[in-house]
NUDREN-907764 format. One line per field, with one value per residue (C-alpha): y, z, x negated; residue in one letter; residue number from 1. Coordinates in pm, 1 decimal, always signed. Each point is the difference from the previous one (the first is absolute). Example, Ala and Ser with C-alpha at 12.3 -4.5 7.8 and 13.67 -1.06 7.14 Angstrom:
<sites>
c2 = -450.0, +344.0;
c3 = +780.0, -66.0;
c1 = -1230.0, -137.0;
r = A, S;
k = 1, 2;
</sites>
This chain:
<sites>
c2 = -7337.5, -231.2, +109.8, -104.8, +226.7, +300.9, -70.4, +65.1, +279.7, +279.3, +373.6, +222.0, +286.7, +311.8, +141.2, +290.9, +196.2, +319.9, -5.6, +303.8, -139.2, -331.0, +83.7, -63.4, -334.6, -96.5, +101.6, -210.4, -324.5, -37.0, +69.5, -263.3, -269.5, +25.6, +19.0, -366.3, -87.5, +45.7, -149.0, +230.0, +34.4, +304.9, +144.3, +236.4, +317.1, +248.3, +146.3, +46.8, -102.6, -21.1, -291.3, -150.7, -23.6, -139.4, -261.2, -103.9, -13.2, -204.2, -199.0, -224.5, +279.8, +149.5, +332.4, +280.3, +306.2, +361.6, +296.1, +219.9, +317.3, +104.0, +198.4, +185.1, +162.8, +326.0, +40.2, +291.5, -76.5, +349.5, -78.7, -340.1, +111.1, +170.7, -282.3, -200.9, +296.5, -36.5, -371.0, -14.1, -39.3, -363.1, -88.3, +91.3, -212.0, -335.3, +49.3, -3.4, -290.1, -184.6, +29.2, -149.2, -290.2, -42.3, -36.0, -250.5, -236.2, +52.5, -262.2, -160.3, -125.6, +11.9, +219.6, +39.6, +311.3, +225.8, +204.4, +274.3, +155.4, +330.9, -71.3, +257.3, -227.6, -305.5, -50.6, -126.3, +26.2, -341.4, -163.3, +114.3, +268.5, +136.8, +205.0, +28.1, +337.7, +140.6, +350.6, +91.5, +379.1, +51.1, +235.9, +211.3, +320.2, +282.9, -216.1, -242.2, +104.8, -70.0, -371.1, -118.8, +73.6, -140.1, -345.6, -4.3, +50.0, -318.6, -194.2, +37.4, -211.0, -305.5, -176.1, -46.9, +254.2, -229.4, +244.2, -210.9, +184.8, +53.5, +229.5, +110.9, +200.7, -70.9, -117.0, +12.2, +192.4, +321.0, +232.3, -200.6, -302.5, +195.2, +193.4, +164.1, -50.5, -261.8, -107.7, -297.0, -366.7, -18.6, -286.2, +52.8, -342.6, +70.4, +35.8, -296.5, -144.9, -331.9, +17.2, -174.6, +68.6, -257.2, +1.2, -58.7, +77.4, +322.1, -5.4, +346.2, +346.4, +211.3, -146.5, +257.3, -116.0, +234.8, -8.0, +243.2, +107.7, +158.9, +238.4, +39.2, -364.2, +17.2, +378.5, -139.9, -355.5, +224.9, +222.5, -250.1, -212.7, +302.8, +65.1, -366.9, -20.1, +199.1, -274.8, -181.1, -352.3, -252.2, +109.1, -159.0, +213.0, -103.9, +185.4, -54.8, -86.9, -293.4, -199.1, -346.2, -154.6, +109.1, +133.3, +33.7, +190.8, +38.4, +317.2, +75.0, +15.5, -10.2, -267.7, +129.2, -152.7, +122.1, -131.0, -251.4, -259.5, +51.8, -265.3, +150.0, +341.4, -124.5, -193.7, +312.8, +240.7, -194.0, -33.2, +363.7, +257.4, +292.6, +84.6, +299.9, +45.9, +212.1, +85.3, -159.3, -156.1, -325.6, -28.9, +175.9, -255.7, -281.5, +207.3, +26.6, -382.5, -111.0, +280.9, +161.2, +314.7, +170.7, +351.4, +147.8, +154.4, +123.6, +27.4, +323.5, +161.4, -244.7, +150.6, -304.6, -164.9, +362.9, +23.6, -358.1, +86.6, +327.5, -175.2, -250.4, +223.9, +227.4, -314.3, -117.4, -281.6, +13.9, +289.1, +92.6, +190.2, +178.7, -232.5, +292.7, +53.6, -334.5, -96.0, -322.7, +141.7, +47.9, -336.7, +109.1, +159.6, -292.7, -106.6, +331.2, -151.2, -252.3, -207.9, -115.2, -256.1, -235.7, +69.6, -326.8, -29.8, -327.0, -40.0, -247.9, -65.9, -244.3, +302.4, +227.3, -242.6, -33.2, +324.2, -279.1, -245.2, +266.2, -116.1, +160.9, +294.7;
c3 = +1512.5, -17.9, -75.7, +354.2, +122.2, -196.7, +171.0, +303.8, -36.4, +224.0, -181.7, +211.7, +133.6, +83.4, +331.5, +70.3, +332.2, +60.1, +282.7, +233.4, +348.4, +15.9, -129.8, -374.7, +52.8, +262.8, -170.3, -295.5, +182.5, -0.2, -397.5, -28.3, +218.6, -233.4, -331.0, +151.4, +112.3, -366.3, -178.8, -78.4, +71.5, +180.9, -104.5, +281.8, -89.4, +279.2, +187.2, +346.9, +280.2, -240.8, -150.1, +324.4, +177.5, -347.3, +1.4, +363.7, -78.2, -317.4, +10.8, -309.4, -294.0, -203.2, +90.9, -204.6, +104.4, -97.7, +2.0, +285.3, -17.7, +311.0, +155.1, +340.2, +253.3, +157.1, +363.7, -7.1, -147.9, -149.3, -266.0, -77.7, -364.9, -50.9, +57.0, -260.8, -241.2, +56.2, -38.7, -277.4, -291.9, +202.1, -26.7, -352.2, -59.5, +176.6, -221.7, -278.4, +87.9, +128.1, -384.2, -125.7, +239.6, -68.4, -357.1, +40.8, +288.2, -232.1, -253.4, +267.8, +194.8, -251.0, +238.3, -65.6, +231.4, +226.0, +339.2, +94.4, +338.9, -75.9, -188.5, -281.4, -254.0, +38.5, -274.9, -319.2, -359.7, -42.8, +246.2, +227.8, +257.9, +295.5, +295.5, +308.2, +243.5, +243.6, -96.1, -346.4, +161.2, +130.2, +274.7, +36.1, +136.1, -235.4, -283.7, +29.5, -357.0, -219.7, +200.6, +14.7, -423.9, -41.4, +211.9, -222.0, -333.1, +106.1, +126.7, -345.1, -137.0, +158.8, -100.7, +331.4, +324.8, +340.8, +296.9, +310.4, +135.9, -68.8, -284.1, +230.0, +302.5, +270.6, -86.2, +152.5, -262.8, -23.5, -278.4, -31.3, -220.4, -133.6, -338.0, -76.3, -405.4, -52.5, -330.9, +72.2, +106.9, +345.1, +195.3, +355.2, +196.4, +342.7, +279.3, -23.7, +322.1, +77.9, +349.9, +138.7, +327.1, +239.8, +367.1, +176.2, +416.2, +81.1, +40.4, -67.2, +89.2, -266.8, -318.8, -120.7, -394.3, -204.8, -347.6, -284.6, -154.9, +234.1, +144.4, +117.3, +122.8, +245.1, +114.1, +95.6, +150.9, +256.5, +88.6, +56.0, +204.2, +243.8, -13.0, +121.1, +330.9, +138.2, -148.6, +250.7, -193.2, -242.2, -302.6, -304.8, -221.2, -370.7, -98.4, -383.9, -42.5, -288.1, +84.5, -83.5, +344.6, +222.6, +326.9, +331.5, +289.4, +380.8, +134.5, +352.6, -167.2, -346.9, -241.4, -301.8, -330.9, -317.5, -272.0, +21.4, -280.7, -120.4, +215.4, +294.3, -87.0, -18.5, +341.8, +204.3, -175.5, +108.9, +365.7, +34.6, +160.0, -194.0, -271.6, -68.2, -288.2, -332.0, -200.7, -350.3, -163.3, -21.2, +391.0, -8.7, -219.1, +264.3, +285.8, -220.3, -74.1, +394.5, +126.7, +231.1, +174.0, -61.6, +74.0, -283.3, -65.8, -373.4, -133.5, +2.9, -335.3, -164.3, -129.3, -72.3, +373.6, +140.3, -205.9, +95.5, +381.8, -40.3, -167.2, +243.6, +276.9, -174.5, -58.2, +368.6, -46.3, +92.2, +203.6, -92.4, +104.7, -203.5, +51.0, +232.3, +267.3, +38.2, +373.9, +117.3, +177.9, -320.5, -27.9, +234.0, -283.1, -170.4, +199.9, -136.9, -373.0, -170.5, -163.7, -375.5, -124.3, -289.2, -304.0, -153.2, -376.0, -147.1, -226.1, -296.8, -73.3, -301.5, -137.9, +57.5, -151.4, -329.5, -71.2, -58.1, -221.3, -298.2, -319.7, +61.3, -200.4;
c1 = +2832.7, +276.5, +400.8, +32.4, -256.6, +156.5, +288.9, -134.8, -239.3, +140.0, +17.8, -260.8, +108.0, -261.1, +53.7, -175.3, +53.9, -174.7, -290.8, +120.0, +72.6, +149.2, +370.1, -16.7, -164.1, +257.7, +287.0, -117.2, +14.9, +367.2, -29.7, -275.3, +190.9, +292.9, -183.8, -157.9, +362.3, +117.8, -284.5, -235.8, -344.9, -129.9, -341.4, -101.6, -225.6, -135.9, -256.6, -124.3, +220.1, +321.4, -173.0, -140.6, +337.9, +171.3, -301.4, +73.1, +379.8, -33.8, -312.9, +90.0, +47.6, -193.8, -185.7, -129.1, -219.2, +113.8, -234.1, +105.2, +178.1, -256.4, +290.5, -95.5, +135.0, -117.7, -79.1, +251.8, +322.6, +74.8, -302.7, +129.6, +123.9, -354.4, -194.8, +267.7, -85.2, -381.0, +8.0, +222.4, -270.5, -93.3, +367.6, +35.2, -343.7, +180.7, +345.5, -223.8, -146.8, +317.4, +128.0, -286.3, +23.2, +369.2, -57.2, -260.1, +244.0, +245.5, -112.2, -260.1, +270.7, +268.8, +214.9, +389.8, +65.2, -183.2, +126.0, -140.2, +28.6, -75.4, -378.3, +72.0, -273.4, +194.0, +234.0, +5.0, +146.1, -4.3, +193.7, +284.7, -114.5, +146.3, -88.8, +72.0, +84.0, +170.5, -117.6, +216.5, -102.1, -353.1, -19.2, -317.4, +131.1, +52.7, -180.3, +272.4, +180.8, -305.8, -117.2, +365.9, +6.3, -343.6, +149.9, +270.0, -195.1, -185.9, +275.2, +193.7, -299.9, +171.0, +300.5, +150.3, -46.4, +35.9, +123.8, +50.7, +266.8, +401.2, +129.1, +287.4, -23.2, -59.7, -338.9, -349.5, -240.4, +261.0, -142.6, -314.0, +157.0, +293.2, +37.9, +281.2, -78.7, -269.8, -107.3, -107.4, +125.0, +5.5, +144.5, +39.3, -86.8, +61.4, -255.4, -264.1, -133.9, -220.5, +164.2, +359.0, +183.3, -23.6, +155.3, -279.7, -66.9, -178.2, -349.7, -145.0, +151.9, -216.9, -104.6, -305.5, -75.2, -258.0, -50.6, -133.8, -350.3, -262.2, -79.8, +313.0, +97.5, -296.7, +69.3, +365.6, -125.0, -226.6, +292.2, +221.7, -235.0, -52.3, +370.7, +155.6, -225.9, +323.1, +225.7, +197.2, +99.9, -216.9, -100.7, -149.2, -188.8, -65.6, -303.1, +36.2, -366.2, -44.6, -282.0, -110.5, +103.1, +294.7, -92.4, +197.8, -90.2, +188.6, -43.4, +186.1, +387.1, -99.5, -99.7, -181.0, -10.3, -224.8, +259.2, +284.7, +178.9, +327.1, +114.1, -151.0, +173.5, +304.4, +8.2, -201.7, +274.4, +290.3, -139.5, -77.9, +238.7, -121.6, -218.8, -283.6, -117.5, -47.0, +282.7, -113.5, +254.1, -122.7, +82.1, +320.3, +156.1, -124.5, +135.9, +328.1, -15.0, -53.9, +242.5, -306.9, +29.4, -355.5, -214.6, -186.6, -301.2, -64.1, -317.0, -146.8, +66.0, +172.3, +299.2, +220.3, -13.6, +25.1, +291.9, +150.6, -81.0, +227.2, +284.6, -5.0, -5.2, +279.6, +204.3, +11.0, -209.7, -341.6, -186.8, -366.5, -302.1, -324.6, -276.8, -224.4, +342.7, +108.3, +1.0, +133.3, +274.1, +157.3, +127.6, +262.9, +156.8, +102.2, +301.5, +134.1, -17.8, +185.9, -283.1, -31.3, +258.5, -8.7, +155.4, +183.2, -106.8, +16.5, -289.7, +27.7, -339.2, +56.6, +184.2, -255.4, -307.7, +243.3, -242.1, -292.2, +170.1, -7.2, -239.9, -339.4, -37.9;
r = M, S, Y, Q, D, L, E, T, V, K, P, K, I, L, V, A, P, L, N, W, G, L, G, H, A, T, R, C, I, P, I, I, E, A, L, M, E, N, N, F, E, P, V, I, A, S, D, G, V, A, L, Q, I, L, Q, K, E, F, P, E, L, I, F, L, E, L, P, S, Y, Q, I, E, Y, A, K, N, G, A, F, F, K, W, K, L, I, K, N, S, P, K, M, M, E, A, I, Y, L, E, R, K, M, V, K, K, W, V, K, E, Y, G, L, A, G, I, I, S, D, N, R, L, G, I, Y, S, K, K, V, P, S, V, F, I, T, H, Q, L, N, V, L, T, G, N, T, S, W, I, T, S, K, L, H, Q, Y, I, I, K, K, Y, D, E, C, W, V, P, D, V, A, E, I, P, N, L, T, G, K, L, G, H, L, K, N, P, H, F, K, I, N, Y, I, G, P, L, S, R, L, N, K, K, E, L, P, K, K, Y, D, L, M, V, I, L, S, G, P, E, P, Q, R, S, M, L, E, M, H, L, K, E, E, I, K, R, Y, V, G, D, I, V, F, V, R, G, V, I, E, A, E, Q, K, S, E, Q, I, N, Q, V, T, F, Y, N, F, M, T, S, G, Q, L, E, Q, T, F, N, E, S, E, L, V, L, C, R, S, G, Y, T, T, V, M, D, L, A, K, L, G, K, K, A, F, F, I, P, T, P, G, Q, F, E, Q, E, Y, L, A, K, K, Y, K, K, D, G, L, V, P, Y, A, K, Q, E, K, F, V, I, E, N, L, Y, E, V, D, L, Y, K, G, L, Q, N, F, K, S, E, L, N, W, K, N, L, F, L, L, F, D, K, K, I, K;
k = 1, 2, 3, 4, 5, 6, 7, 8, 9, 10, 11, 12, 13, 14, 15, 16, 17, 18, 19, 20, 21, 22, 23, 24, 25, 26, 27, 28, 29, 30, 31, 32, 33, 34, 35, 36, 37, 38, 39, 40, 41, 42, 43, 44, 45, 46, 47, 48, 49, 50, 51, 52, 53, 54, 55, 56, 57, 58, 59, 60, 61, 62, 63, 64, 65, 66, 67, 68, 69, 70, 71, 72, 73, 74, 75, 76, 77, 78, 79, 80, 81, 82, 83, 84, 85, 86, 87, 88, 89, 90, 91, 92, 93, 94, 95, 96, 97, 98, 99, 100, 101, 102, 103, 104, 105, 106, 107, 108, 109, 110, 111, 112, 113, 114, 115, 116, 117, 118, 119, 120, 121, 122, 123, 124, 125, 126, 127, 128, 129, 130, 131, 132, 133, 134, 135, 136, 137, 138, 139, 140, 141, 142, 143, 144, 145, 146, 147, 148, 149, 150, 151, 152, 153, 154, 155, 156, 157, 158, 159, 160, 161, 162, 163, 164, 165, 166, 167, 168, 169, 170, 171, 172, 173, 174, 175, 176, 177, 178, 179, 180, 181, 182, 183, 184, 185, 186, 187, 188, 189, 190, 191, 192, 193, 194, 195, 196, 197, 198, 199, 200, 201, 202, 203, 204, 205, 206, 207, 208, 209, 210, 211, 212, 213, 214, 215, 216, 217, 218, 219, 220, 221, 222, 223, 224, 225, 226, 227, 228, 229, 230, 231, 232, 233, 234, 235, 236, 237, 238, 239, 240, 241, 242, 243, 244, 245, 246, 247, 248, 249, 250, 251, 252, 253, 254, 255, 256, 257, 258, 259, 260, 261, 262, 263, 264, 265, 266, 267, 268, 269, 270, 271, 272, 273, 274, 275, 276, 277, 278, 279, 280, 281, 282, 283, 284, 285, 286, 287, 288, 289, 290, 291, 292, 293, 294, 295, 296, 297, 298, 299, 300, 301, 302, 303, 304, 305, 306, 307, 308, 309, 310, 311, 312, 313, 314, 315, 316, 317, 318, 319, 320, 321, 322, 323, 324, 325, 326, 327, 328, 329, 330, 331, 332, 333, 334, 335, 336, 337, 338, 339, 340, 341, 342, 343, 344, 345, 346, 347, 348, 349, 350, 351, 352, 353, 354, 355, 356, 357, 358, 359, 360, 361;
</sites>
């Protein structure tokens, strides 16, 4: 390799989002784009639909497969926490395998840094490592104190923790993303969204967008397909099922898609009057960026989504209903709420990425 070739070699940064619905993967899209714009070469590592969606967005990049955490939802949301505890040995095994794989990849790919979005085994003592989370406190009901302490113990292993929110009040995460006395370096990088606001003519009265692990995604899809039969207006329904090919189908006033790319989602969000969706934090950041009015149906048993839905309703921003109680007439409540608004936060990616210019330890 010549001197000139050495000069053009881009530092490789491992970006590893958790495969839990699509949110962790899609909020990494602006980070991956920023890395490329700042002369880094992202190497993507994940599993399942998270890996698939990023392969569709960035087919030119290197992709590595990680072991699955095998996160499963209970059919009854009340048992979600106990299902997680039951599956924890499988999760711990996956984290152990992640650690071994990262050690190998640091050498094999000459990694200059690591960005983990909630993957607990993706870090290295050899290169600068970043943990991305909006949950400095992990809500699990009466066990929140211990899950929060455990999560914070893991975060301390990283050089920095990037929180996709603002530090001051008002903010989007509330107690999830803010600590009184943190014992590790927190960098509030502002809400992350791959979408941009555009002034487009209205095409749809309602946009339904689903995501999240099974079986709750399918259960909500079945419920909403029945409810929207009574809706008066044009609907676009994005099922959130990642498949090899995109499929669309028109049934009466409803246009169904199995999934959409970022560009298509941006267009459709901007063409829609109202959004009906989960209260997952990535969706929240997208809605805030676009200044869209919405109605939330939090995933049953997922304390984080339930907390956010209650917070936004209390703040007069977005109404919500429990999954089993939702009826289409609930959408009339939306006019009584302000909707989510974008936080103007100027992020200097170049300064943020200075961490990766440090010499390998």
